[in-house]
N, C-alpha and C positions, 0 to 999 in steps of 0.2 A: 263517564262523575272525571271531574277535573283532581288532579292528587295535588296535592300541597309539597310545596316545598322546604325541609326542614334547617336553621340559621342556626349557630350559637351567639346568645351576648354576649361571648366574653368571660360571661363569669362560673361556669360549672356547677355552682351550686344550686346561682338560679333556673341553671339551664333541665339542671331536677325538679327545683318545681315549679317550675311554668313548663316542665314537660320541652323548650327550644320555643325561639317564635320563629315566624314562615313568615316564607317573601309576600310582600305587601301587608306585614303588620305594620304601620302608628305604633311607636316607641315611645313614650314623652320620659327625660326626664327630667321633673322638678327640685331645679337645686336653688334652697336659699343657703343665705349666708350661716355658716358655720357648718353648713349638713354634711351629712359622703357621701353625694351622685355622684359627682363629678369621678370616682373610681369607678362607679361602676358605665361611666359616662364616655371612658377613657379607654376600659379594654373592650366596651361596643366597636366603639371606633377602631379599639386596635383588627375583632373581626372582623369587619363589616370591609378594611382599605385589603388585610389580610387576603379575604375572596375576594376582593375585587369588583366588592357590590355598589352601590350610588350609594350615597346617605347624605340630607341636606340637617347640618343645621342650622337651626334657629337660635337669635344668642339679641337678647335682650338688656341685659346685664352687667356684657365687656363690650365694651370699643372692639375691632377687628385688634391690633395692633394686643393688647391685650388676652385677646384670645388665643391668636396667634403663639407668643407665648408661652400660654398655661398649653394649648397643644402639641408645639416640640414638634418633634420631627413627625408625624401625625398628622402633622396639617401638610405636608408638602403630597399627597394623594391626589390625583387626576380626576378621583373617584367623587371627591370631598368640594360639597358647596356651601357658603357659607350664608347666610340672610344675615346680611348687619338689621339688624332692628331700633340699633344703640343708638348710629349717630344722631338720628332722627327723631331718635323717641328721648330719653336719658339725659344724650349726650347734645339734644336744641341744638341738632346744628352747629355746631363749633365747630371755631377753623381748624382748632387744634387736633379733632378728627375728620373732619374729612381730609387738613391735609398726608393722613392715611391716604387714599387715595390716585392722589397725585404723586407722591413718592414709593412704596412699596408695589401698590394692589396687583401690578400688572405685572408682575416681576417675578408669580405665586405656581407654579403647579395647582393649585385647588383656587376654585371659583367663586368670586367675594364678589354676594350685587345687597347694595345697599336698599334700603327701604325707604323712599319720601315719604312716605307715612303710615309709618306702624301699626296708628292706632284705629288704623283705619278697616282690619282686618277681614 
């Protein structure tokens, strides 16, 4: 029988309550305006990057530029992939959001993938 490897969520009290996370678990932090989920999310990203584990961040509510500002140094990991569902979702393909890909995206250590039709899930 294959034994699963336990990893930290980045929040010790949450790890204690859940018994930790396991490689292969899908973790979803749903962040509404005014919620405190970003604290959990940022700690999870920190724990994943410090362990050099790949991480996929799916963003529907923040432009890539805004998300990178929010993540700060955490976005400087080559193990981070951001799926941008904002630019062609809430951003409606606006030039102001598309310009990010012409100006900044290629100079980043993390990978950002623009999803052209995020509503097609």
